GUGU-440241 format. One line per field, with one value per residue (C-alpha): x, y, z; residue number from 0; residue in one letter. Coordinates in pm, whole numbers. Each point is the difference from the previous one (the first is absolute). Example, Ala and Ser with C-alpha at 12.3 -4.5 7.8 and 13.67 -1.06 7.14 Angstrom:
2
x	[1230 | 137]
y	[-450 | 344]
z	[780 | -66]
nr	[0 | 1]
rest	[A | S]
***
This chain:
404
x	[-6 | 164 | 92 | -208 | -322 | -172 | -310 | 153 | -283 | -386 | -213 | -361 | -185 | -292 | -195 | -320 | -141 | -63 | -32 | -66 | 271 | 383 | 268 | 337 | 341 | 271 | 302 | 301 | 410 | 22 | -233 | -375 | -302 | -311 | -364 | -282 | -329 | -327 | -267 | -169 | 110 | 298 | 148 | -12 | 163 | 243 | 65 | 54 | 190 | 259 | 3 | 4 | 1 | 320 | 182 | -33 | 52 | 293 | 313 | -166 | -11 | -284 | -37 | -102 | -322 | -236 | 209 | -39 | -336 | -1 | 173 | -150 | -366 | 118 | 125 | -196 | -315 | -81 | -151 | -116 | -358 | -168 | 49 | 208 | 212 | 269 | -55 | -83 | 359 | 165 | -235 | 239 | 324 | -68 | -108 | 296 | 232 | -164 | 66 | 332 | 78 | -169 | 184 | 329 | -61 | -65 | -351 | -395 | -163 | -211 | 315 | 120 | -333 | 5 | -61 | -322 | -314 | -149 | 139 | -319 | -235 | -386 | -64 | -284 | -109 | -70 | -236 | 174 | 27 | 313 | -26 | -156 | 229 | 360 | -12 | -237 | 62 | -194 | -150 | -254 | -302 | -276 | -174 | 216 | 36 | 183 | 42 | 99 | -303 | 157 | 300 | 62 | 104 | -308 | -63 | -180 | -247 | -63 | -105 | -222 | -166 | 49 | 137 | -117 | 240 | 264 | -10 | 31 | 246 | 203 | -71 | 133 | 333 | 18 | -108 | -281 | 21 | -135 | -58 | -284 | -102 | -302 | -181 | 304 | -281 | -183 | 202 | -48 | -310 | 0 | 369 | -38 | -219 | -350 | -69 | -371 | -120 | -3 | 401 | 26 | -189 | 178 | 367 | -66 | -110 | 303 | 38 | -309 | 91 | 328 | -124 | -352 | 249 | 293 | -94 | 248 | 291 | 69 | 113 | -84 | 136 | -198 | 260 | -190 | 309 | -68 | -259 | -296 | -141 | -82 | -376 | 45 | 314 | -258 | -279 | 228 | 116 | -335 | -72 | 274 | -18 | -247 | 303 | 297 | 275 | 306 | 117 | -107 | 269 | 42 | -338 | 16 | 242 | 316 | -11 | -156 | 0 | -281 | -214 | 168 | -16 | -439 | 37 | 180 | -269 | -299 | 85 | 133 | 210 | 350 | 112 | 363 | 203 | 207 | 257 | -42 | 168 | 327 | 263 | -70 | -108 | -349 | -29 | 51 | -300 | -220 | 111 | -63 | -364 | -57 | -131 | 134 | -18 | 234 | 313 | 94 | 308 | 172 | 405 | 112 | -264 | 22 | 344 | 188 | 101 | 117 | -350 | -191 | 179 | -65 | -374 | -16 | 163 | -270 | -296 | 146 | -30 | -387 | -76 | -70 | 105 | 230 | -132 | 295 | -144 | 78 | -108 | 314 | 279 | 190 | 320 | -308 | -150 | 316 | 80 | -363 | 44 | 337 | -195 | -289 | 205 | 172 | -253 | -145 | -354 | -67 | -317 | -1 | 198 | -180 | 117 | -142 | -58 | 6 | 323 | 197 | -87 | 83 | 194 | 162 | 213 | 115 | 133 | 207 | 212 | -256 | -308 | -56 | -125 | -392 | -166 | -299 | -110 | 308 | 349 | 265 | 360 | 302 | 372 | 147 | 144 | -176 | -326 | -13 | -3 | 173 | -121 | 97 | 237 | -236 | -184 | 325 | 102 | -349 | 16 | -282 | 153 | 172 | 226 | 180 | 308 | 182 | 348 | 206]
y	[-17 | 361 | 231 | 237 | -121 | 264 | 26 | 47 | -85 | 86 | -144 | 30 | -240 | 51 | -239 | 112 | -357 | 112 | 400 | 90 | -179 | 96 | -202 | 123 | -130 | 113 | -134 | 80 | -61 | -331 | -135 | -73 | 146 | 54 | -7 | 266 | 32 | 199 | 154 | 296 | 294 | -182 | 348 | 206 | -319 | -45 | 368 | 27 | -337 | 114 | 378 | 69 | -344 | -108 | 374 | -98 | -392 | -25 | -29 | -44 | -359 | -187 | -130 | 276 | -58 | 211 | 257 | 21 | 1 | 313 | 206 | -106 | 44 | 370 | 65 | 300 | -18 | -204 | -308 | -168 | 34 | -159 | -252 | 217 | -89 | 115 | -237 | -328 | 105 | 13 | -292 | -220 | 125 | -106 | -343 | -57 | 87 | -232 | -262 | 101 | -20 | -332 | -147 | 142 | -153 | -373 | -8 | 53 | 322 | -145 | -108 | 386 | 105 | -182 | -352 | -209 | -21 | -289 | -230 | 85 | 294 | -48 | 152 | 141 | 40 | 331 | -81 | 235 | -90 | 1 | 403 | 131 | 260 | 16 | -166 | 160 | 298 | 356 | 114 | -176 | 182 | -98 | -257 | -49 | -462 | -146 | -397 | -259 | -226 | -325 | -38 | -264 | 317 | 231 | 62 | 330 | -112 | -296 | 156 | 239 | -345 | -276 | 32 | -312 | -179 | 262 | -64 | -408 | 14 | 199 | -245 | -279 | 210 | 2 | 359 | 55 | 359 | 221 | 390 | 200 | 303 | -31 | 295 | 224 | -80 | 287 | 270 | 213 | -15 | 282 | 82 | -230 | 212 | -227 | -334 | -112 | -327 | -183 | 32 | -100 | -329 | -61 | 118 | -278 | -281 | -153 | 43 | -187 | -268 | -129 | -11 | -182 | -293 | 67 | 36 | 59 | -145 | 375 | 296 | 288 | 359 | 282 | 275 | 366 | 188 | 311 | 91 | 46 | 269 | -63 | -113 | -191 | -192 | -64 | -101 | -267 | -113 | -89 | -158 | -235 | -81 | -326 | -144 | 73 | 124 | -45 | 367 | 339 | 159 | 387 | 75 | 382 | 232 | -2 | 370 | 13 | -288 | 133 | -89 | -315 | -32 | 34 | -242 | -240 | 33 | -26 | -392 | -299 | -124 | 147 | 294 | -41 | 295 | 152 | -103 | 362 | 120 | 43 | 66 | -94 | 408 | -109 | -317 | 134 | 253 | -292 | -234 | 235 | 113 | -382 | 10 | -310 | -368 | -119 | 163 | -4 | 157 | -95 | 13 | 137 | 308 | 26 | 105 | -316 | -293 | 212 | 222 | -370 | -146 | 311 | 26 | -351 | 46 | 267 | -173 | -264 | 213 | 82 | -357 | 60 | -331 | 132 | -184 | 166 | 108 | -122 | 59 | 161 | -201 | -350 | 160 | 187 | -332 | -128 | 254 | -26 | -349 | 30 | 255 | -193 | -302 | 232 | 196 | -94 | 113 | -62 | -163 | -69 | 62 | 149 | -197 | 26 | -347 | 137 | 195 | -280 | -236 | 192 | 335 | 22 | -300 | 181 | 284 | -217 | -282 | -187 | 82 | -54 | -331 | 9 | -344 | -93 | 330 | 96 | 172 | -171 | 115 | -32 | -30 | 262 | 276 | 385 | 27 | -345 | 83 | 174 | 127 | -260 | -27 | -12 | 334 | 151 | -92 | 92 | 264 | 194 | 60 | 308 | 114 | 288 | -28 | 288 | -67 | 127]
z	[-24 | -62 | 290 | -122 | -135 | -251 | -204 | -309 | -253 | -28 | -281 | -53 | -237 | -221 | -274 | -166 | 33 | 371 | -35 | 382 | 153 | 57 | 128 | 158 | 76 | 230 | -32 | 242 | -89 | 140 | -314 | 161 | -131 | 226 | -160 | 64 | -186 | 16 | -246 | -136 | -133 | -105 | -195 | 363 | 185 | -225 | 12 | 385 | 6 | -279 | 116 | 343 | 126 | -203 | 70 | 385 | -33 | -209 | 186 | 372 | 190 | -64 | 334 | 168 | -117 | 243 | -37 | -392 | 28 | 204 | -142 | -356 | 144 | 77 | -374 | -142 | 139 | 324 | -184 | 358 | -65 | -279 | -246 | -283 | -291 | 192 | 305 | -228 | -117 | 357 | 38 | -256 | 77 | 360 | -127 | -208 | 343 | 210 | -319 | -15 | 363 | 41 | -308 | 116 | 356 | -145 | 133 | -102 | 79 | 244 | 202 | 2 | 120 | 290 | -125 | -83 | 221 | -259 | -254 | -200 | -31 | -124 | -328 | -175 | -338 | -110 | -312 | -238 | -394 | -219 | -106 | 357 | 171 | -56 | -286 | -169 | -293 | 41 | 325 | 222 | 86 | 233 | -159 | -248 | -35 | -321 | 32 | -242 | 59 | -169 | 185 | 300 | 267 | -109 | 378 | -40 | -291 | 244 | 293 | -208 | -205 | 187 | 345 | 89 | -270 | 92 | 408 | -93 | -216 | 292 | 209 | -223 | -23 | 357 | 61 | 307 | -63 | -225 | -105 | -266 | -77 | -115 | 83 | -204 | -291 | 149 | 96 | -324 | 42 | 273 | 72 | 291 | 147 | -10 | -11 | -69 | 116 | -350 | 36 | 332 | -93 | -309 | 193 | 275 | -212 | -46 | 399 | -3 | -208 | 87 | 374 | -85 | -216 | 191 | 342 | 203 | -245 | -133 | 121 | -154 | 13 | -139 | -211 | 2 | -117 | 152 | -249 | 196 | 256 | 359 | -10 | -307 | 139 | 262 | -209 | -131 | 335 | 85 | -302 | 32 | 334 | -17 | -161 | 239 | -239 | 164 | -32 | -177 | -159 | -51 | 47 | -106 | -66 | 319 | -7 | 365 | 241 | 198 | -260 | -63 | 382 | -29 | -340 | 256 | 306 | -253 | -109 | 194 | -297 | 63 | -232 | -158 | -49 | -228 | -278 | -82 | 292 | 50 | 209 | 430 | 69 | -209 | 162 | 360 | -47 | -105 | 292 | 226 | -106 | -26 | -363 | -108 | 106 | -242 | -90 | -378 | -178 | -341 | 64 | -306 | 73 | 379 | 32 | -68 | 241 | 273 | 30 | -68 | 329 | 224 | -131 | 49 | 360 | 113 | -116 | 225 | 304 | -93 | -42 | -328 | -284 | -325 | -350 | -261 | -355 | -330 | -308 | -140 | -92 | 64 | 199 | 235 | 26 | 82 | 298 | 98 | 110 | 112 | 298 | -1 | 124 | 248 | 200 | 258 | -55 | -364 | -77 | -412 | -271 | -337 | -299 | -339 | -241 | -334 | 71 | 191 | -280 | -291 | -57 | 374 | -144 | -326 | 238 | 280 | -37 | 240 | 209 | 409 | 48 | 33 | 77 | 189 | 102 | 131 | -86 | 150 | 124 | -263 | 86 | -303 | 112 | 22 | -146 | -171 | -365 | -269 | -318 | -245 | -315 | -215 | 117 | -14 | -283 | -166 | -295 | 143 | 361 | 30 | 317 | 79 | 189 | 211 | 168 | 256]
nr	[0 | 1 | 2 | 3 | 4 | 5 | 6 | 7 | 8 | 9 | 10 | 11 | 12 | 13 | 14 | 15 | 16 | 17 | 18 | 19 | 20 | 21 | 22 | 23 | 24 | 25 | 26 | 27 | 28 | 29 | 30 | 31 | 32 | 33 | 34 | 35 | 36 | 37 | 38 | 39 | 40 | 41 | 42 | 43 | 44 | 45 | 46 | 47 | 48 | 49 | 50 | 51 | 52 | 53 | 54 | 55 | 56 | 57 | 58 | 59 | 60 | 61 | 62 | 63 | 64 | 65 | 66 | 67 | 68 | 69 | 70 | 71 | 72 | 73 | 74 | 75 | 76 | 77 | 78 | 79 | 80 | 81 | 82 | 83 | 84 | 85 | 86 | 87 | 88 | 89 | 90 | 91 | 92 | 93 | 94 | 95 | 96 | 97 | 98 | 99 | 100 | 101 | 102 | 103 | 104 | 105 | 106 | 107 | 108 | 109 | 110 | 111 | 112 | 113 | 114 | 115 | 116 | 117 | 118 | 119 | 120 | 121 | 122 | 123 | 124 | 125 | 126 | 127 | 128 | 129 | 130 | 131 | 132 | 133 | 134 | 135 | 136 | 137 | 138 | 139 | 140 | 141 | 142 | 143 | 144 | 145 | 146 | 147 | 148 | 149 | 150 | 151 | 152 | 153 | 154 | 155 | 156 | 157 | 158 | 159 | 160 | 161 | 162 | 163 | 164 | 165 | 166 | 167 | 168 | 169 | 170 | 171 | 172 | 173 | 174 | 175 | 176 | 177 | 178 | 179 | 180 | 181 | 182 | 183 | 184 | 185 | 186 | 187 | 188 | 189 | 190 | 191 | 192 | 193 | 194 | 195 | 196 | 197 | 198 | 199 | 200 | 201 | 202 | 203 | 204 | 205 | 206 | 207 | 208 | 209 | 210 | 211 | 212 | 213 | 214 | 215 | 216 | 217 | 218 | 219 | 220 | 221 | 222 | 223 | 224 | 225 | 226 | 227 | 228 | 229 | 230 | 231 | 232 | 233 | 234 | 235 | 236 | 237 | 238 | 239 | 240 | 241 | 242 | 243 | 244 | 245 | 246 | 247 | 248 | 249 | 250 | 251 | 252 | 253 | 254 | 255 | 256 | 257 | 258 | 259 | 260 | 261 | 262 | 263 | 264 | 265 | 266 | 267 | 268 | 269 | 270 | 271 | 272 | 273 | 274 | 275 | 276 | 277 | 278 | 279 | 280 | 281 | 282 | 283 | 284 | 285 | 286 | 287 | 288 | 289 | 290 | 291 | 292 | 293 | 294 | 295 | 296 | 297 | 298 | 299 | 300 | 301 | 302 | 303 | 304 | 305 | 306 | 307 | 308 | 309 | 310 | 311 | 312 | 313 | 314 | 315 | 316 | 317 | 318 | 319 | 320 | 321 | 322 | 323 | 324 | 325 | 326 | 327 | 328 | 329 | 330 | 331 | 332 | 333 | 334 | 335 | 336 | 337 | 338 | 339 | 340 | 341 | 342 | 343 | 344 | 345 | 346 | 347 | 348 | 349 | 350 | 351 | 352 | 353 | 354 | 355 | 356 | 357 | 358 | 359 | 360 | 361 | 362 | 363 | 364 | 365 | 366 | 367 | 368 | 369 | 370 | 371 | 372 | 373 | 374 | 375 | 376 | 377 | 378 | 379 | 380 | 381 | 382 | 383 | 384 | 385 | 386 | 387 | 388 | 389 | 390 | 391 | 392 | 393 | 394 | 395 | 396 | 397 | 398 | 399 | 400 | 401 | 402 | 403]
rest	[M | P | R | N | L | L | I | E | Q | I | T | T | I | R | N | P | S | Y | P | K | I | I | W | V | L | I | K | T | N | D | G | L | E | G | I | G | E | T | S | Y | D | P | T | T | V | E | A | F | I | M | G | E | G | S | N | Y | L | L | G | K | D | P | S | K | I | D | L | H | W | E | K | L | S | K | V | G | A | H | I | K | I | G | N | S | G | E | M | R | G | L | S | A | I | D | M | A | L | W | D | L | K | A | K | R | L | K | V | P | L | Y | D | L | L | G | G | L | S | R | E | K | I | K | V | Y | N | T | C | A | G | Y | S | Y | G | V | N | R | A | G | S | K | L | P | G | D | I | D | Y | Q | K | D | Q | P | Y | E | D | Q | Y | A | F | M | N | D | P | I | A | L | A | E | S | L | L | E | D | G | F | T | A | M | K | I | W | P | F | D | Q | F | V | P | N | N | D | G | N | M | I | D | L | V | E | L | E | E | G | S | E | P | F | R | L | I | R | E | K | L | K | S | K | M | E | V | M | L | E | L | H | S | F | W | N | L | P | S | A | I | R | I | A | K | S | V | E | P | Y | N | P | F | W | I | E | D | P | I | P | M | D | N | F | D | T | L | Y | Q | F | K | K | S | T | F | I | P | T | T | A | S | E | T | L | A | S | R | W | Q | F | R | E | M | F | E | K | R | A | A | T | I | C | M | F | D | I | S | W | V | G | G | V | S | E | A | K | K | I | S | T | M | A | E | S | Y | N | I | P | I | A | T | H | D | C | V | G | P | V | T | L | A | F | S | I | Q | L | S | L | N | V | P | N | T | I | I | Q | E | T | V | R | A | F | N | N | T | W | Y | Q | K | I | V | S | K | V | P | K | I | E | N | G | Y | A | Y | A | S | D | D | F | G | C | G | V | N | L | S | D | E | F | L | S | N | K | D | T | E | K | K | V | I | V | L]
***
């Protein structure tokens, strides 16, 4: 190991087949390289990483992760509050520094975080399709749903059209929990300001069908994507209460925790929030106001591994479990599983089988082991995955490199 270990190269990677994702590689003068990933507004993210991020990091000791997070969070305008492009860029940088450190010490990331709290973690399937979210061209507006209905894992089409067959298919794959969003289709009718009885009945139908057919074999989560005002979200909750959903996620916009508390108090269904928040300061306020039952965050948006670990510990002090988000990419999934296996108060891990079985495999050399409804620990060093040679050598893969 060099006497003076320094960051000597930072690389950003993009590919038009995955237009909303960006990867960052941080390389040191001993030849090791760490990986990070984030998504949405990649041009802004890249500008931060290759501008202020690189200006600060190049020539620095990579081991001082907390110091680098604190310094970069104060670059220009403070970015600690809000899920901005700069915060997502900082998240990816932080992930890469943790991956780099674990690789140098030749341990899995979970060992660096404090070791395994469990050998495996229960997963649920988010019933997205192939082109959902970050893998979708163009902007997603409330109510937008697109799918390729003849594909084997087009789960979004399935929950809208044949929820029983979908649930049975998931059970065959070992999943006993699933997440759906059948009320999103009604948001454009009144911009989330009102939902009527006909819409309530139609949106609740997948829950009714699954519960009546499969009884207690399948847990079902409801995602509301922060699209609804308070009275509408409460009406939706009441409409699905007879079918005992596992949780209701992001029922209203995450801009008023007093209102979120009102929603939480209106229903016995646990309230989960929120992948849209960033940094410990926003989560602290949410916890103090008792506004959520379950804490969800995305490692690649919240501030990286550093913030995710801090928020998890803070949630534990309120007896609140955590559930990490993944609809982002294979690297984020790998980091999320590492954290989920470490954090004592993890309740469940999100996965998307339509992603894991298709395009995730085109990006990384291997995806994390998910089998019979659980994600498993790996002995691989760092986060456990690397970008594949095939992806890196693809003619459409674009790299920007800055060196010391």
